[in-house]
C-alpha positions in Angstrom: 148.0 93.5 67.1 144.4 94.7 67.1 142.2 94.8 70.2 140.3 91.5 69.8 137.4 92.5 72.1 134.0 92.5 70.4 133.3 95.8 68.8 130.2 97.0 67.0 130.3 97.5 63.2 129.8 101.1 61.9 126.4 99.9 60.4 125.3 98.8 63.9 126.5 101.9 65.6 124.6 104.1 63.1 121.6 101.7 62.9 120.1 99.4 65.6 122.1 101.0 68.5 121.7 104.6 67.4 119.0 105.6 69.9 119.8 103.4 72.8 122.9 104.9 74.4 123.4 105.3 78.2 124.4 109.0 77.7 123.7 111.5 74.9 127.3 111.9 73.7 127.5 108.9 71.3 124.2 110.0 69.7 125.5 113.5 69.1 128.8 112.2 67.6 126.9 109.8 65.3 124.4 112.6 64.2 127.3 114.9 63.5 129.4 112.3 61.7 132.2 112.4 64.3 132.6 108.6 64.6 136.3 108.7 65.2 135.6 110.4 68.5 133.8 107.3 69.7 137.0 105.2 69.7 137.5 102.7 71.1 134.3 101.1 69.9 134.6 98.2 72.3 134.1 100.7 75.1 130.9 102.4 73.9 128.3 103.0 76.6 125.6 100.5 75.6 124.8 97.4 77.6 125.1 95.1 74.6 128.4 96.5 73.5 129.7 96.2 77.1 128.6 92.6 77.4 130.0 91.6 74.0 133.4 93.2 74.7 133.6 91.5 78.1 132.5 88.2 76.7 134.4 87.9 73.4 138.1 88.6 73.1 138.7 90.2 76.5 140.9 88.8 79.2 137.9 87.8 81.3 135.9 86.3 78.5 132.7 84.5 79.6 132.8 80.8 79.1 129.2 80.6 77.8 129.0 81.1 74.1 126.1 79.7 72.1 125.7 79.7 68.3 122.7 81.4 66.9 120.7 78.6 65.5 118.5 80.6 63.1 121.6 81.4 60.9 123.5 78.5 59.5 125.5 80.0 56.6 128.1 81.5 58.9 128.8 81.2 62.6 127.2 83.9 64.7 127.6 83.8 68.5 124.8 85.0 70.8 125.3 87.7 73.4 122.6 88.8 75.8 122.2 91.9 77.9 118.8 92.4 79.5 116.3 92.3 76.7 119.0 93.1 74.1 120.3 90.3 71.9 123.3 90.5 69.7 125.2 88.5 67.1 129.0 88.3 67.3 131.1 87.3 64.3 134.8 86.4 64.5 137.0 87.4 61.7 139.3 84.4 61.3 142.2 86.4 59.7 142.6 89.0 62.5 140.9 87.2 65.4 138.8 90.3 66.0 135.2 89.8 67.2 132.5 92.0 65.6 129.1 92.7 67.1 127.3 92.8 63.8 123.6 92.6 64.7 121.4 93.7 67.6 117.8 93.7 68.5 115.4 92.9 71.2 114.0 89.6 72.4 110.3 89.8 72.3 107.4 87.6 73.4 109.4 84.4 73.9 110.5 84.7 70.3 106.9 84.5 69.0 106.8 88.1 67.5 107.8 88.9 64.0 110.2 91.6 65.1 112.0 89.4 67.7 115.7 89.5 67.1 116.0 85.8 66.3 113.0 85.8 64.0 114.4 88.7 62.0 117.8 86.9 61.7 116.1 83.7 60.6 114.3 85.4 57.7 117.4 87.0 56.3 118.7 85.7 53.0 122.4 85.3 52.2 122.9 88.9 50.9 121.3 90.3 54.0 123.5 88.1 56.2 126.6 89.3 54.2 125.5 92.9 54.8 125.8 92.4 58.6 129.5 91.5 58.4 132.3 94.1 58.8 133.1 96.2 55.8 136.3 97.7 54.5 135.3 100.9 56.3 135.0 98.9 59.6 138.5 97.4 59.0 139.9 100.9 58.3 138.3 102.2 61.5 139.8 99.3 63.5 143.3 100.1 62.0 142.9 103.8 63.0 141.9 102.8 66.5 144.8 100.4 66.8 147.3 103.0 65.5 145.9 105.6 68.0 146.2 103.1 70.9 149.8 102.2 69.9 150.8 105.9 69.7 149.2 106.6 73.1 151.1 103.7 74.6 154.4 104.8 73.1 153.9 108.3 74.5 153.1 106.9 77.9 156.2 104.7 77.8 158.4 107.7 77.0 156.8 109.6 79.8 157.4 106.7 82.2 161.0 106.4 81.2 161.6 110.1 81.4 160.2 110.3 85.0 161.7 107.0 86.3 164.8 107.3 88.6 
């Protein structure tokens, strides 16, 4: 079973979030192409990622989820963290939530580069490009395998040291 907490897509990590990390380590990993070192993606040090992971798919999920009204072709859920805004998509097959778009709320949504205005101008192909890719799914599978292996090793250590 995959970790269902909202996780950013690779496109988002390398794009909209690239220059906005709380510490320099993720930026260095991204610049050097060492993305696997960033796992788990749901725990990346960015306020929007943190809020999305806490709100969608986690054990303490926030009860407030509102659809983004400027997109009607698919269901995208809104997440807010300070001035940051994000769009979360749930993959029905796996149940995994994906943070697939991010931006800033600007000028009471009156500016052209406001997050909601940008989403509202996207055509179907642009919306499809936001969704998780095969590379995202592969990254999730690697992360899941790593977490299971780590848990298995911890279980063995626990059994070996238990009286």
